[in-house]
N, C-alpha and C positions, 0 to 999 in steps of 0.2 A: 933427050927430048930436044926438039929444037926448038930457035928462038921464034920461029913463024907460028908455033903451035898455038890455038886459042887460051884464053882465062891467063894471062902472064900474071894479073895482080893475084888472081888467087892462088898459082904457082908459087909465085913469092910469097904468099903468107903461110903456104905450106912449109916451103923450104926454110923458113926463117923458124916457125914452130919447130919443126924436128930439130934444127941446130941449136936452137936456146935449149931444149930438152937434153941434147945429148953433150952439148959443149958449156951451156951456162950461157947467160946473155952477152957478159962483158967479153968471154973470149972468142963471139963470133962477129964477123965482119960482114958490111953491105958486099963485098966480093964474093966472099964465100956463101953468102944466100943467093946473090946472083948466079952463081957457079952452079950452085945444087938444084935450082929452077931451071938451068939450061939457059940464062939469060945475060945480058950485060948489066953493069952498074949503071950505065945511063938509064937502062930501061926500070930498073928497081926505081932511082929518084925521079922518073915521070909518074910513079905510082904512089911513092911514101917519101915523106921530106926527111925520115931520118929511119934507121933500126927500131926505133922504138914506137912509134907510129905503125908499125905493122900489126903491134898487139892492139892498137886502140882506134883502129881506123874505123871501126864501125859505129862507136860510142855517139856521135852526132846523129845517125840513124835511129838507134836505140832510144835516145832520147826525143827525139822528135815522134817516134812511134808511141812512147807513154804520153807525152805530151797530148798528141791528138786525142787518144784514149780518153783519156780526161778531160777535156773538154768536149769529147765528143758523148759524155754520160749524159743521161738525161736529166732535164733542167731540175726535176725533182730529189735528184740523188744528192745525198749529203755527202761531206768530204770523203769519207772512208768509202763510201760506192764509188765515188767517181775514182778514187784512188785504186780500189780493187779492179775497174773496169781496165785501167792503165796496167796494173801486174798482170793481169788476165793476157792482155795483148804482147807484154814483152814476153812472158813465159813461152808465147806461141813461138818465138823467134828461135828459143834454145830446143826445140823439138828436134831430135835425133841430134843433137849437138854436143852431147854430154862429155865425150871422150874429148873432144876438142878443148872444150871449157875446162875441163879439169887438167889437161896440160898447161893451158894459158895461164891457169890461177897458180899452178906448181912455178912456172916461171917467174912471175909476178911476184910470187910469195917470197922467191930466192932472192930480190933485187929490191934495195930500199928505194932507188930512182923510179921504180917500177910500181913499187907500191905507192908512191909519191903521186904519180900519175892517176894511178887507180882512185885515190883519193880526190882529186881534184877532180877527175870526170864523174863521180856520185855526187860531190857537191856541186858540180855546173847542171846535174840532173836535179837535185833537190830545189835549186833556185827557179829554174824552169818550170818545175811542179808546183811551186808556189807562186809562181807568175799565174800560171793557168788556172789553179783554182782562187785566187785575185781575180780573175775575170770571170769567173764564175759567180763571184760576188759574195765569199769568203775574206772575212775581215783578217787582220793582222793582230794578235800574233798566231791566229788559230790557222792561217793558210801554211805559214812557214814551220809549224809545230806538225801539221799533217804531211806536210810533204816530206820533213825530215823524218816521219815516222814511217811513212812510205817507202822512201828510201832503208830505213833499216829493217823493215819486213823483207825486202828484195835481196839485200845485203846476207842476212840471217838464212834465208830459205834458201837462196843462190848454193852457199857454203855448206848446208844442209844437203842439198840435191846432188853436189860433186863428190861429196863424201864415199869412200870406196864401197862401203854397204847399203847405200841407198840406190834402191831402185825403181821406186816411184817415180811417174812424171812430175816434173819442175812445177807446175801447174798446183799440183795437189800439196807438194811441199810448203811452196808459197801459201796456199793458202791456210796452211795448218801454223804458219809462222804469223800470220796474220789474226788467228783468232789465238792464238799466244798473246799477242798484243791486246787484244780485246780483253782478254782474261784479267791481265795485268790493268788495265783502265778501270777494270771494274771492281779490283781490288781484293781477288780471289785467289 
């Protein structure tokens, strides 16, 4: 594949995930990623700050989508309903991406630095959701509690969805996780 071919960013991301899966994150260099993608290291650094960011490049967009869906929920929606709108929107991003999500998750799970980065991403998302809920008029600590619960539902649902034996759509699994939280909150 030549350097002139389109979608350099996507090619770099695919090459990185392939190499991380084959060799491990620590053992993979930027030079190897660029070579596998048919590009130069310079091109890599035009798209990504470092080899870690290949795995987290979409985090900001995902967070913004989640926040916008929460903010866009009907005014009459209670916090859990607004978060449900956000969860539904986020699930749409993952349609037809289960195999990629499984591979990415396996790479992250195998590396402490990447697990830490994933936790930072989720904490940032929770803070942004709490701020969105406050803008909707939800007082503290309810806004922060609801946001943390929404992230927990997302995390548990996502991990169940990428399980080897799971075949249902992510939205269904996440909704089931949300129902589980509601059951716990009711004390049953």
